[in-house]
All heavy atoms as an XYZ file, in Angstrom:
706
protein
N      80.910    -51.472   -108.382
C      80.910    -51.018   -107.001
C      80.924    -52.250   -106.089
O      80.186    -53.176   -106.243
C      79.639    -50.205   -106.765
C      79.590    -49.549   -105.403
S      78.110    -48.511   -105.118
C      78.484    -47.108   -106.236
N      81.860    -52.259   -105.121
C      82.042    -53.396   -104.257
C      80.874    -53.428   -103.188
O      80.298    -52.455   -102.913
N      80.713    -54.630   -102.629
C      79.653    -54.817   -101.606
C      80.377    -54.871   -100.254
O      81.508    -55.265   -100.194
C      78.883    -56.126   -101.848
C      78.121    -56.114   -103.196
S      76.882    -54.865   -103.299
C      75.605    -55.610   -102.311
N      79.655    -54.483    -99.180
C      80.121    -54.617    -97.847
C      79.021    -55.063    -96.912
O      77.852    -55.003    -97.308
C      80.719    -53.248    -97.397
O      81.375    -53.429    -96.123
C      79.615    -52.176    -97.264
N      79.341    -55.422    -95.745
C      78.323    -55.879    -94.813
C      78.023    -54.838    -93.725
O      78.951    -54.061    -93.383
C      78.808    -57.180    -94.027
C      78.790    -58.369    -94.993
O      77.899    -58.543    -95.801
N      79.825    -59.254    -94.793
N      76.834    -54.820    -93.238
C      76.438    -53.961    -92.083
C      75.839    -54.881    -91.062
O      74.860    -55.656    -91.349
C      75.358    -52.883    -92.536
C      75.972    -51.947    -93.587
C      74.875    -52.142    -91.330
C      74.924    -51.006    -94.132
N      76.284    -54.745    -89.842
C      75.650    -55.518    -88.741
C      74.754    -54.597    -87.928
O      75.192    -53.519    -87.501
C      76.722    -56.108    -87.835
C      77.534    -57.146    -88.537
O      76.956    -58.024    -89.233
N      78.825    -57.146    -88.379
N      73.505    -54.968    -87.748
C      72.535    -54.153    -87.052
C      71.936    -54.937    -85.916
O      71.490    -56.075    -86.092
C      71.432    -53.629    -87.958
C      70.401    -52.801    -87.187
C      71.975    -52.881    -89.095
N      71.837    -54.389    -84.697
C      71.205    -55.047    -83.551
C      69.800    -54.452    -83.422
O      69.588    -53.273    -83.487
C      72.021    -54.874    -82.300
C      73.400    -55.492    -82.381
C      74.145    -55.501    -81.121
N      73.496    -56.159    -79.999
C      73.435    -57.484    -79.877
N      74.041    -58.246    -80.750
N      72.809    -58.012    -78.842
N      68.821    -55.370    -83.255
C      67.419    -54.957    -83.065
C      66.709    -56.043    -82.188
O      67.180    -57.117    -82.033
C      66.732    -54.661    -84.336
O      65.470    -54.075    -84.131
C      66.472    -55.968    -85.118
N      65.560    -55.593    -81.717
C      64.735    -56.628    -80.974
C      64.407    -57.789    -81.851
O      64.055    -57.576    -83.054
C      63.420    -55.968    -80.452
C      63.649    -54.960    -79.378
O      64.670    -55.073    -78.613
O      62.816    -54.086    -79.243
N      64.330    -58.994    -81.327
C      63.998    -60.165    -82.078
C      62.618    -60.046    -82.694
O      62.393    -60.468    -83.864
C      64.093    -61.418    -81.151
C      63.955    -62.692    -81.943
C      64.172    -63.946    -81.052
O      64.934    -63.767    -79.997
O      63.681    -64.991    -81.405
N      61.612    -59.518    -81.862
C      60.290    -59.383    -82.376
C      60.193    -58.391    -83.568
O      59.495    -58.683    -84.530
C      59.343    -58.941    -81.275
C      57.905    -58.792    -81.760
C      56.990    -58.231    -80.694
O      57.384    -58.093    -79.543
O      55.882    -57.888    -81.071
N      60.957    -57.308    -83.491
C      60.961    -56.349    -84.552
C      61.552    -56.971    -85.824
O      60.940    -56.831    -86.913
C      61.822    -55.097    -84.153
C      62.069    -54.203    -85.377
C      61.114    -54.339    -83.091
N      62.584    -57.754    -85.656
C      63.197    -58.402    -86.806
C      62.209    -59.373    -87.481
O      62.012    -59.343    -88.705
C      64.476    -59.122    -86.406
C      65.115    -59.894    -87.558
C      66.362    -60.682    -87.140
C      66.943    -61.398    -88.302
N      67.207    -62.775    -88.041
N      61.600    -60.179    -86.698
C      60.660    -61.205    -87.162
C      59.458    -60.541    -87.867
O      59.118    -60.937    -89.015
C      60.113    -62.093    -86.058
O      61.257    -62.773    -85.465
C      59.190    -63.148    -86.549
N      58.938    -59.501    -87.221
C      57.768    -58.780    -87.870
C      58.173    -58.159    -89.167
O      57.392    -58.170    -90.135
C      57.165    -57.797    -86.882
C      56.478    -58.451    -85.701
C      55.979    -57.489    -84.721
N      54.949    -56.615    -85.339
C      54.466    -55.545    -84.737
N      54.896    -55.109    -83.543
N      53.556    -54.822    -85.386
N      59.367    -57.502    -89.217
C      59.792    -56.893    -90.402
C      60.060    -57.945    -91.534
O      59.771    -57.692    -92.727
C      61.028    -56.054    -90.149
S      60.647    -54.452    -89.344
N      60.675    -59.019    -91.117
C      60.953    -60.055    -92.143
C      59.601    -60.530    -92.758
O      59.494    -60.710    -93.992
C      61.664    -61.294    -91.479
C      63.091    -61.080    -91.245
C      63.816    -62.143    -90.467
O      63.091    -62.863    -89.715
O      65.017    -62.324    -90.684
N      58.533    -60.755    -91.911
C      57.271    -61.106    -92.380
C      56.650    -60.020    -93.337
O      56.120    -60.335    -94.415
C      56.327    -61.442    -91.260
C      56.744    -62.680    -90.513
O      57.375    -63.564    -91.075
N      56.343    -62.763    -89.276
N      56.781    -58.755    -92.893
C      56.255    -57.637    -93.720
C      56.984    -57.595    -95.049
O      56.339    -57.540    -96.111
C      56.456    -56.329    -92.951
C      56.170    -55.051    -93.725
C      54.696    -54.978    -94.125
C      56.624    -53.859    -92.986
N      58.288    -57.621    -94.999
C      59.091    -57.525    -96.283
C      58.806    -58.652    -97.232
O      58.656    -58.540    -98.401
C      60.570    -57.342    -95.961
C      60.894    -56.089    -95.144
C      61.922    -56.089    -94.299
C      60.155    -54.951    -95.287
C      62.278    -54.984    -93.538
C      60.460    -53.764    -94.554
C      61.473    -53.868    -93.675
N      58.691    -59.856    -96.605
C      58.378    -61.018    -97.397
C      57.036    -60.846    -98.152
O      56.870    -61.210    -99.283
C      58.374    -62.310    -96.540
C      58.093    -63.573    -97.338
C      58.050    -64.781    -96.454
O      58.653    -64.806    -95.352
O      57.379    -65.727    -96.796
N      56.100    -60.292    -97.426
C      54.741    -60.046    -98.047
C      54.835    -59.038    -99.208
O      53.975    -59.005   -100.078
C      53.724    -59.575    -97.013
O      53.958    -58.221    -96.661
N      55.899    -58.202    -99.221
C      56.135    -57.260   -100.281
C      57.084    -57.782   -101.302
O      57.475    -57.047   -102.192
C      56.708    -55.956    -99.699
C      55.810    -55.195    -98.712
C      56.621    -54.119    -98.009
C      54.639    -54.673    -99.330
N      57.532    -59.067   -101.168
C      58.431    -59.653   -102.107
C      59.886    -59.246   -101.892
O      60.709    -59.301   -102.834
N      60.194    -58.821   -100.688
C      61.593    -58.339   -100.383
C      62.153    -59.213    -99.253
O      61.451    -59.791    -98.473
C      61.578    -56.900    -99.907
C      60.892    -55.835   -100.769
C      60.735    -54.519   -100.014
C      61.689    -55.667   -102.050
N      63.481    -59.214    -99.209
C      64.147    -59.759    -98.005
C      64.687    -58.596    -97.214
O      64.615    -57.417    -97.627
C      65.206    -60.769    -98.395
C      66.350    -60.141    -99.267
O      66.618    -58.947    -99.174
N      66.938    -60.987   -100.094
N      65.239    -58.860    -96.020
C      65.718    -57.810    -95.135
C      66.836    -57.017    -95.791
O      66.808    -55.788    -95.676
C      66.227    -58.467    -93.823
C      66.603    -57.439    -92.767
S      65.251    -56.486    -92.044
C      64.607    -57.748    -90.957
N      67.706    -57.723    -96.487
C      68.862    -56.937    -97.083
C      68.355    -55.963    -98.181
O      68.801    -54.829    -98.207
C      69.810    -58.015    -97.784
O      70.874    -57.368    -98.335
N      67.429    -56.368    -99.020
C      66.841    -55.498   -100.008
C      66.137    -54.334    -99.375
O      66.301    -53.139    -99.778
C      65.917    -56.263   -100.953
O      66.671    -57.353   -101.542
C      65.316    -55.326   -102.021
N      65.378    -54.580    -98.277
C      64.616    -53.499    -97.619
C      65.513    -52.477    -97.006
O      65.386    -51.247    -97.124
C      63.681    -54.079    -96.526
N      66.638    -52.949    -96.382
C      67.645    -52.078    -95.799
C      68.323    -51.252    -96.883
O      68.469    -50.023    -96.711
C      68.645    -52.785    -94.970
C      69.843    -51.921    -94.552
C      68.003    -53.379    -93.683
N      68.615    -51.849    -98.002
C      69.233    -51.132    -99.141
C      68.242    -50.077    -99.677
O      68.715    -48.962   -100.032
C      69.665    -52.086   -100.221
C      71.070    -52.645    -99.936
O      72.030    -51.853   -100.045
N      71.169    -53.893    -99.666
N      67.043    -50.355    -99.761
C      66.036    -49.379   -100.151
C      66.035    -48.179    -99.260
O      66.046    -47.025    -99.685
C      64.631    -49.985   -100.299
C      64.572    -50.925   -101.478
C      63.588    -48.911   -100.412
C      63.234    -51.756   -101.526
N      66.056    -48.476    -97.909
C      66.136    -47.363    -96.937
C      67.368    -46.581    -97.135
O      67.283    -45.301    -97.116
C      66.058    -47.993    -95.517
C      66.403    -46.973    -94.468
C      65.478    -45.976    -94.058
C      67.665    -46.955    -93.860
C      65.808    -45.035    -93.129
C      68.035    -45.996    -92.891
C      67.062    -45.029    -92.472
N      68.474    -47.178    -97.231
C      69.767    -46.429    -97.436
C      69.739    -45.531    -98.677
O      70.161    -44.400    -98.630
C      70.911    -47.436    -97.443
C      71.180    -48.194    -96.159
C      72.290    -49.232    -96.362
C      71.495    -47.244    -95.000
N      69.275    -46.156    -99.789
C      69.240    -45.330   -101.015
C      68.239    -44.179   -100.958
O      68.475    -43.074   -101.439
C      68.933    -46.241   -102.221
C      70.126    -47.194   -102.520
C      69.730    -48.180   -103.641
N      70.746    -49.178   -103.707
C      71.890    -49.060   -104.472
N      72.106    -47.923   -105.154
N      72.807    -50.039   -104.489
N      67.098    -44.439   -100.281
C      66.118    -43.368   -100.143
C      66.664    -42.308    -99.190
O      66.443    -41.085    -99.412
C      64.837    -43.911    -99.571
C      63.992    -44.709   -100.569
C      63.511    -43.816   -101.730
O      63.201    -42.626   -101.566
N      63.436    -44.425   -102.896
N      67.494    -42.650    -98.192
C      68.155    -41.681    -97.374
C      69.079    -40.774    -98.164
O      69.138    -39.524    -97.955
C      68.921    -42.333    -96.269
O      68.035    -43.075    -95.383
N      69.788    -41.338    -99.097
C      70.703    -40.607    -99.955
C      69.889    -39.656   -100.855
O      70.247    -38.497   -100.985
C      71.564    -41.527   -100.802
C      72.647    -42.313   -100.040
C      73.288    -43.377   -100.986
C      73.667    -41.365    -99.480
N      68.774    -40.122   -101.419
C      67.962    -39.264   -102.312
C      67.377    -38.142   -101.525
O      67.307    -36.975   -102.029
C      66.807    -40.092   -102.871
C      67.244    -41.088   -103.955
C      66.118    -41.833   -104.513
N      65.545    -41.023   -105.583
C      64.298    -41.116   -106.058
N      63.505    -41.982   -105.549
N      63.931    -40.353   -107.077
N      66.937    -38.361   -100.250
C      66.326    -37.323    -99.392
C      67.415    -36.432    -98.726
O      67.037    -35.398    -98.169
C      65.417    -37.979    -98.387
N      68.599    -36.887    -98.805
C      69.751    -36.225    -98.066
C      69.361    -36.085    -96.578
O      69.553    -35.090    -95.929
C      69.962    -34.811    -98.674
C      71.382    -34.290    -98.261
O      72.284    -35.097    -98.052
N      71.515    -32.997    -98.193
N      68.796    -37.161    -96.073
C      68.400    -37.273    -94.668
C      67.518    -38.516    -94.549
O      67.448    -39.336    -95.457
N      66.787    -38.581    -93.386
C      65.892    -39.704    -93.240
C      64.713    -39.589    -94.308
O      64.245    -38.463    -94.511
C      65.349    -39.750    -91.867
C      66.375    -40.089    -90.790
C      65.748    -40.012    -89.386
C      66.971    -41.432    -91.018
N      64.310    -40.705    -94.841
C      63.232    -40.642    -95.916
C      61.838    -40.592    -95.364
O      60.906    -40.982    -96.015
C      63.511    -41.902    -96.742
C      64.106    -42.854    -95.739
C      64.944    -42.009    -94.797
N      61.692    -40.140    -94.120
C      60.403    -39.961    -93.474
C      60.574    -38.947    -92.397
O      61.671    -38.636    -91.957
C      59.890    -41.332    -92.866
C      60.965    -42.069    -92.143
C      61.209    -41.697    -90.772
C      61.637    -43.107    -92.714
C      62.210    -42.378    -90.052
C      62.620    -43.767    -91.974
C      62.872    -43.427    -90.674
N      59.431    -38.415    -91.970
C      59.440    -37.337    -90.947
C      59.696    -37.984    -89.580
O      59.131    -39.002    -89.190
C      58.067    -36.624    -90.938
C      57.997    -35.486    -89.994
C      56.732    -34.755    -90.068
O      55.789    -35.190    -90.822
O      56.543    -33.738    -89.405
N      60.597    -37.359    -88.849
C      60.850    -37.754    -87.431
C      60.446    -36.607    -86.547
O      60.907    -35.510    -86.744
C      62.358    -38.076    -87.218
C      62.671    -38.380    -85.801
C      62.822    -39.169    -88.181
N      59.496    -36.921    -85.654
C      59.007    -35.836    -84.793
C      58.614    -36.422    -83.432
O      58.385    -37.657    -83.336
C      57.845    -35.105    -85.429
C      56.645    -36.001    -85.753
C      55.558    -35.170    -86.407
C      54.345    -36.020    -86.677
N      53.283    -35.260    -87.251
N      58.472    -35.614    -82.446
C      58.004    -36.019    -81.122
C      56.546    -36.384    -81.207
O      55.812    -35.851    -82.052
C      58.235    -34.905    -80.156
N      56.220    -37.317    -80.353
C      54.773    -37.726    -80.348
C      53.956    -36.664    -79.590
O      54.050    -36.493    -78.361
C      54.675    -39.085    -79.606
C      53.285    -39.694    -79.689
O      52.485    -39.273    -80.534
O      52.985    -40.627    -78.874
N      53.250    -35.853    -80.315
C      52.446    -34.747    -79.769
C      50.990    -35.119    -79.763
O      50.462    -35.583    -80.818
C      52.679    -33.511    -80.698
C      51.831    -32.334    -80.102
C      54.118    -33.135    -80.747
N      50.320    -34.963    -78.605
C      48.901    -35.321    -78.537
C      48.101    -34.472    -79.494
O      48.342    -33.324    -79.715
C      48.528    -35.064    -77.097
C      49.836    -34.834    -76.330
C      50.879    -34.444    -77.381
N      47.007    -35.141    -80.003
C      46.137    -34.417    -80.940
C      45.149    -33.494    -80.083
O      45.205    -33.547    -78.842
C      45.344    -35.320    -81.850
C      44.474    -36.258    -81.080
O      43.997    -36.009    -79.969
N      44.215    -37.466    -81.677
N      44.365    -32.753    -80.706
C      43.517    -31.731    -80.034
C      42.479    -32.461    -79.077
O      42.210    -31.926    -78.020
C      42.743    -30.851    -81.014
C      42.036    -29.709    -80.387
C      42.885    -28.886    -79.431
O      44.064    -28.523    -79.774
O      42.429    -28.533    -78.305
N      41.967    -33.583    -79.498
C      41.037    -34.342    -78.674
C      41.688    -34.807    -77.369
O      41.148    -34.633    -76.257
C      40.480    -35.570    -79.391
O      39.811    -35.183    -80.596
C      39.500    -36.347    -78.551
N      42.911    -35.275    -77.451
C      43.680    -35.714    -76.271
C      44.002    -34.499    -75.390
O      43.871    -34.597    -74.182
C      44.947    -36.434    -76.689
O      44.578    -37.558    -77.532
C      45.667    -36.981    -75.478
N      44.413    -33.414    -76.031
C      44.744    -32.197    -75.242
C      43.474    -31.709    -74.528
O      43.577    -31.284    -73.335
C      45.303    -31.098    -76.126
C      46.708    -31.346    -76.697
C      47.045    -30.304    -77.730
C      47.705    -31.405    -75.556
N      42.327    -31.781    -75.147
C      41.081    -31.329    -74.509
C      40.772    -32.238    -73.301
O      40.310    -31.772    -72.269
C      39.972    -31.347    -75.509
N      41.037    -33.531    -73.449
C      40.844    -34.474    -72.342
C      41.749    -34.166    -71.163
O      41.349    -34.209    -70.019
C      40.992    -35.888    -72.772
N      42.966    -33.834    -71.461
C      43.931    -33.412    -70.413
C      43.459    -32.193    -69.727
O      43.425    -32.095    -68.454
C      45.323    -33.026    -71.044
C      46.079    -34.245    -71.530
C      47.154    -34.085    -72.402
C      45.829    -35.537    -71.107
C      47.909    -35.119    -72.867
C      46.572    -36.640    -71.610
C      47.607    -36.432    -72.471
N      42.981    -31.163    -70.417
C      42.442    -29.945    -69.832
C      41.227    -30.222    -68.926
O      41.099    -29.674    -67.866
C      42.121    -28.914    -70.957
C      43.352    -28.323    -71.591
C      43.035    -27.111    -72.462
N      42.299    -27.506    -73.672
C      42.857    -27.831    -74.847
N      44.200    -27.834    -74.970
N      42.136    -28.137    -75.879
N      40.347    -31.099    -69.478
C      39.184    -31.486    -68.654
C      39.590    -32.138    -67.347
O      39.029    -31.867    -66.297
C      38.278    -32.364    -69.480
C      37.000    -32.820    -68.744
C      36.147    -33.752    -69.553
O      36.523    -34.187    -70.640
O      35.034    -34.093    -69.074
N      40.581    -33.050    -67.442
C      41.045    -33.728    -66.218
C      41.586    -32.725    -65.251
O      41.408    -32.865    -64.038
N      42.385    -31.762    -65.728
C      42.930    -30.725    -64.851
C      41.826    -29.915    -64.191
O      41.925    -29.581    -62.996
C      43.902    -29.855    -65.676
C      45.180    -30.536    -65.998
C      46.024    -29.784    -67.059
O      45.540    -28.705    -67.558
O      47.125    -30.200    -67.362
N      40.775    -29.601    -64.909
C      39.668    -28.895    -64.321
C      38.951    -29.727    -63.264
O      38.550    -29.127    -62.216
C      38.686    -28.436    -65.396
C      39.207    -27.338    -66.390
C      39.713    -26.060    -65.629
O      38.939    -25.599    -64.743
O      40.822    -25.578    -65.908
N      38.747    -30.977    -63.522
C      38.109    -31.844    -62.484
C      38.960    -31.871    -61.256
O      38.418    -31.880    -60.128
C      37.873    -33.268    -63.142
C      36.848    -33.218    -64.243
C      37.527    -34.237    -62.052
C      36.669    -34.424    -65.035
N      40.274    -31.949    -61.388
C      41.154    -32.003    -60.215
C      41.002    -30.769    -59.402
O      41.169    -30.786    -58.131
C      42.579    -32.190    -60.662
C      42.993    -33.617    -61.099
C      44.457    -33.577    -61.645
C      42.994    -34.530    -59.944
N      40.786    -29.614    -60.038
C      40.663    -28.327    -59.312
C      39.298    -28.143    -58.673
O      39.109    -27.251    -57.824
C      40.929    -27.163    -60.291
C      42.317    -27.084    -60.785
C      42.496    -25.993    -61.825
C      43.777    -25.955    -62.538
N      43.869    -25.014    -63.624
N      38.345    -28.946    -59.073
C      36.905    -28.797    -58.659
C      36.738    -29.509    -57.300
O      36.667    -30.739    -57.298
C      35.983    -29.290    -59.712
C      34.508    -29.118    -59.383
O      34.202    -28.566    -58.259
O      33.661    -29.457    -60.251
N      36.537    -28.787    -56.233
C      36.401    -29.396    -54.917
C      35.050    -30.191    -54.810
O      34.940    -31.066    -53.962
C      36.403    -28.265    -53.939
C      36.108    -27.060    -54.723
C      36.519    -27.336    -56.105
N      34.145    -29.939    -55.709
C      32.827    -30.677    -55.643
C      32.852    -31.934    -56.497
O      31.851    -32.677    -56.494
C      31.671    -29.765    -56.049
O      31.825    -29.406    -57.442
N      33.894    -32.106    -57.223
C      33.969    -33.367    -58.091
C      34.070    -34.638    -57.228
O      34.777    -34.650    -56.199
C      35.242    -33.241    -59.021
N      33.366    -35.634    -57.638
C      33.314    -36.880    -56.889
C      34.701    -37.553    -56.995
O      35.283    -37.626    -58.040
C      32.238    -37.825    -57.461
C      32.139    -39.178    -56.861
C      31.650    -39.141    -55.398
C      31.548    -40.550    -54.841
N      31.786    -40.642    -53.469
N      35.200    -38.053    -55.860
C      36.466    -38.791    -55.804
C      36.187    -40.145    -55.187
O      35.204    -40.387    -54.580
N      37.129    -41.092    -55.380
C      36.997    -42.403    -54.868
C      38.289    -42.758    -54.100
O      39.411    -42.423    -54.479
C      36.815    -43.368    -56.087
C      35.566    -42.996    -56.843
C      35.715    -42.254    -57.985
C      34.263    -43.374    -56.387
C      34.600    -41.870    -58.689
C      33.171    -43.001    -57.144
C      33.302    -42.246    -58.280
O      32.222    -41.882    -58.976
N      38.100    -43.405    -52.988
C      39.200    -43.829    -52.097
C      39.740    -45.192    -52.400
O      40.784    -45.582    -51.979
C      38.795    -43.725    -50.671
C      38.489    -42.294    -50.215
C      38.318    -42.233    -48.690
N      37.940    -40.910    -48.282
C      38.787    -39.912    -48.105
N      40.090    -40.100    -48.258
N      38.343    -38.711    -47.718
N      38.992    -45.988    -53.238
C      39.466    -47.325    -53.560
C      38.858    -47.730    -54.866
O      37.857    -47.127    -55.394
C      38.996    -48.358    -52.457
O      37.552    -48.541    -52.530
N      39.464    -48.754    -55.469
C      38.936    -49.237    -56.773
C      37.557    -49.871    -56.595
O      36.728    -49.780    -57.461
C      39.976    -50.258    -57.405
C      39.575    -50.548    -58.888
C      40.086    -51.507    -56.607
C      39.686    -49.450    -59.829
N      37.334    -50.494    -55.418
C      35.994    -51.103    -55.150
C      34.926    -50.018    -55.108
O      33.859    -50.233    -55.634
C      36.064    -51.920    -53.790
C      36.862    -53.103    -53.806
C      38.359    -52.894    -53.732
O      38.817    -51.783    -53.268
O      39.135    -53.770    -54.142
N      35.240    -48.874    -54.479
C      34.298    -47.790    -54.453
C      34.007    -47.244    -55.869
O      32.860    -46.970    -56.169
C      34.905    -46.645    -53.597
C      33.953    -45.571    -53.158
C      34.633    -44.566    -52.274
O      35.618    -44.877    -51.568
O      34.134    -43.426    -52.315
N      34.965    -47.168    -56.707
C      34.838    -46.738    -58.093
C      33.995    -47.725    -58.827
O      33.075    -47.340    -59.564
C      36.158    -46.556    -58.738
C      36.113    -46.252    -60.264
C      35.397    -44.982    -60.598
C      37.557    -46.199    -60.868
N      34.241    -49.017    -58.667
C      33.471    -50.088    -59.339
C      31.981    -50.025    -58.972
O      31.112    -50.175    -59.827
C      34.069    -51.468    -59.042
C      35.326    -51.722    -59.805
C      35.805    -53.143    -59.558
N      37.049    -53.359    -60.311
C      38.081    -53.998    -59.854
N      38.050    -54.519    -58.615
N      39.139    -54.195    -60.535
N      31.744    -49.786    -57.686
C      30.345    -49.676    -57.241
C      29.668    -48.501    -57.943
O      28.508    -48.613    -58.368
C      30.294    -49.468    -55.738
C      30.477    -50.756    -54.970
C      30.396    -50.484    -53.428
C      30.767    -51.672    -52.674
N      30.837    -51.438    -51.177
N      30.371    -47.396    -58.096
C      29.774    -46.207    -58.744
C      29.515    -46.522    -60.190
O      28.568    -46.040    -60.776
C      30.674    -45.017    -58.538
N      30.399    -47.293    -60.850
C      30.224    -47.519    -62.279
C      29.118    -48.596    -62.518
O      28.551    -48.623    -63.612
C      31.592    -48.067    -62.843
C      32.664    -47.065    -62.940
C      33.960    -47.788    -63.337
C      32.360    -45.935    -63.829
N      28.751    -49.414    -61.538
C      27.730    -50.418    -61.728
C      26.362    -49.822    -61.616
O      25.414    -50.568    -61.846
C      27.904    -51.506    -60.655
C      29.037    -52.439    -60.995
O      29.443    -52.493    -62.115
O      29.591    -53.102    -59.999
N      26.231    -48.569    -61.339
C      24.901    -47.941    -61.196
C      24.119    -47.983    -62.415
O      24.503    -47.975    -63.508
C      25.025    -46.477    -60.661
C      23.681    -45.759    -60.723
C      25.684    -46.456    -59.300
């Protein structure tokens, strides 16, 4: 089977971090990319789950709490960061 080249553009920081990671695993970038490609063929798709970043239940509860506070006319509000800092220093 003949070999061919693939050119990929990525952030410099991502490349450097991945090179360091792969080196720690005893791999170079070319071998790591080939592993990804072969795993994609085995999975007949991406070899990992791709999904939207969905907040967990704790985060959703915090969102709901924030919405309730916004609706509460008796909730304390602050007109400046200085005013908030004073309240936090209590």
